[in-house]
N, C-alpha and C positions, 0 to 999 in steps of 0.2 A: 805077487803085485802089492806094493804098499797102499794102505788105505788112502793116504794123501793124494795119490794119483787120480782117484775118482771122486773124492769128497769135494762138494761144492763146485762141481764141474758140469759142463754141458757137452754133449756129443752129438754130432751130426752124422749119423750112420745107421745102418740096419741094426735094430735092437738085438737080434739074435747074435750078431757078431760081437757086439759089446757085452752081452750076457755071458758069452762063452769065456771072456777074459776075466770076468769078475770072480774073486775068491769064494769058496764055500762059506755060507753062513756070515755074510758080510753086510747084510741089509736088515734094518729094523722094521721098515714099513714099505710095502709096495702099493702104490696106487696107479691104476692105469685106466684111462678113459679110452677104450680100444676102438678100433674100426667097427662100426655097427653092421657093415656089409649091406647098406641100404640100396646100393647101386647108383647113388648119386654122385655127381662130379662137383664138389665144392670148390670154391675159389682157391682154397689152400691145399686141397688133397682130393684124391679119387677114392671114394668110399666103396670099392667094389673088389672083393676077394674071390668072386665066382659063386659057385654053389655052396650051400652049407657045408658039404663034405670038403670042398676045397678050402673053405675058410678054416674049418677045424684042423685040417692037415697042415695049414699054415700056422695056427695058433699053438697046436700041441708042443712042438719042440720049444717054443718060447715059454709056455707055462711050466714045462719041465725044468728049464733053466732057472726060471723065477723061484721055483721051489727050492732048488739047490742053493741059490744065493741068499735065501731068506734065513734068518736066524731062527733057531728053535723056539725063541720067545716072540718071534715076529708074526705079523698079520699082513694079509694081501687083500686088497679091495679091487675088483674088476667090474667096471661100469660098462653097461651095454643096454640094448633095448630089445623089444620083442622079435626083431629080425633074427637074433642069434641067441637070445637068453637061455632057452631050454637046451640048445646044443652045447653052449658054454658050461652050464651047470653040470652036465654029464661029464664033460672033459675035466673040469676042475675036481669033481668027486673022484674020479679015477686016479688023478695025480696027487691031490692033497689028502684024499681019504674022506669018505662020507662022515666019519666021526669028527672030522675037523672042520666041517661046515659050521659056521657060526650064525650068519644072518643072511637073509635075502632083504636088503634094504630097498625101499621104494622111494625114490626122489619124485615128489609130486610138485609139479611147477605150474605156473599160472597162465601160460600161453602155449598153444599149439594149433596147427591148421585143423579145421574141422571139415568133414566131408558129409555129404548128403547121405542119409540112411546109415550112418555109423556113429558111435560114441566117440567123443573127442579123445585122442591119445595124448595124455598129459603126465606121462611118468617115464623115468628111466629105471632100470634095475642095477643094483650094485651088490655083487656077491662078495661076501666077507668070509675068508677062511683063515685058520691058524695052521701052523705047521705041526704043533704038538698041543697037548692040553695045557702046557705051562706057558701061556702067551700073556704078553703085557697088555694091561688095560687101565687107563687112568680114569677112575670113577670120580675123581675130584675136578675133572675138567668143567670149566664154566660153560663150555660150549654145548655140552650134552645134558644140561640140566634144564628142566622146564617146570612151571607151576601150573601148566594147563595141557590139555590134549588137543592138538590141532585137528585131529581126525574124528573127535567126538562132536555130537550135535552142538553147534554154537561155540565149540572149543571152550567148554565150561572150565571154570577155575577148580584146581585140586587143592585139598587141604595139604598143608606143609608140615604136619606134626611129626612125620617121620624124618624130615631133613629140611632145614630152613632154606637150603639152596634149591629145593624142588626135586622132583623125580627125574631119574635118568630116563631120557627120551626113549620112545619105542622105535620100531623099524620102518615107520612111515614118516618121511621128513618133508615138510611143507617149506620149500625155499623157492622164491621167485627166480625165474630165468632172467638173465641180464637183458634189459631192453636195448633195442637197436640204437637208441639215442642216449644211452647211459654214458655220462661224462666222467664217472668216477672210476670205472674199471675197464670199460671197453677199450680194446687195443686194435680193433680191426681184423680179428682173426675169426674164421668160421667156427661155430660150435664152442666158443669160449665158455668155460664153466665159472660160476661165481665163487668168490673167495669164502663166503659163508659155508658152502658145502665142504670145502676142504679144511677149514677150521675145526670142524667136528671130527673129521677123520684123523687129521694129524695130531691134534692135541689129546685125543683119547687113545691113540693107538701107537704113538712113538715116543719113547722116553726123551727127556731133555739131552741134548747133544747127540741124539741117535741120528741114523741116516734114512732119509725118505727118498725112494727111487721111483721115478716115473719114466717108463720106457716108451711112452706115447705122449710126450709132454705137451705138444700143441703150443698154446700160447703161454705155457709155463706157470699156470696158477698154483699148481702143487708146489713148485720150487719157491715161488714168492711167499706162500703161506708158510712153508717150512722154515725159511729164513726169519720171517716175522716172528715166529713162535720159538726161536731159539734152537731149531734142528738143522742138521746138515742136509743137503740135497744132492741129488744126481739126476739130471734130466737128459733124455735121449729122444731124438726124432730124426727121421730120414729127410724131413723137409728143412731146407736151409732157412727159409723164411720163418719157420716156427722157432728155430734156434736163435735167429737174430732178434725176433720179437722178445723171446724169454730173456735174452741177454740184456736188452734194453730196459725191461721191467726190473731186473736185478741190479742194474747199474745205479 
């Protein structure tokens, strides 16, 4: 298959079917905001894969194919939450190798439902793996530099004597969830993710003109950010509405 056949394209189909068609080592960066298996029926999709065992059996062949199509210099980011995170981590360890586990990133956001007698659940987990030790990382990315620590008391200022651009951020990212009435990014898709989150991932982990693949593309934020930052994209979703929304955002 020639690269032009899947570069800067959207596919409305089962991601496993598409993955099996893609050539070995053809993708620079994979980002997937996967099904969390919450059991909820959202407006745009049904987030129910059954038991955790059922879910992992469904994910395993997809992760194996993702590993195959990822370049040796590539990185993969898998976003989930507490419903599946511990099962997903074990599965990814087995496929990519424990030594290729790079980070457990915590996306800490500003809003979530609170329940009586519980602490508020206000974060997602993003697992970051490489395929080999020789992976791409753009430490000059402006999106991963900071002059302060958002997780320290009062977010105190850090000295910049080591680098005028600030320190490379840690693995806890404080980024606000998109508000329901947001008029700058909201496109009417359930669980849409903010572009700020993807700027950090794409700019730090995919070379210029590289290929960013999202096999659970949803509203297409990863594809939009890839194009804005001068990267190629590949988006896939089984939901026709998701593909239509993504196409409109890219148009």
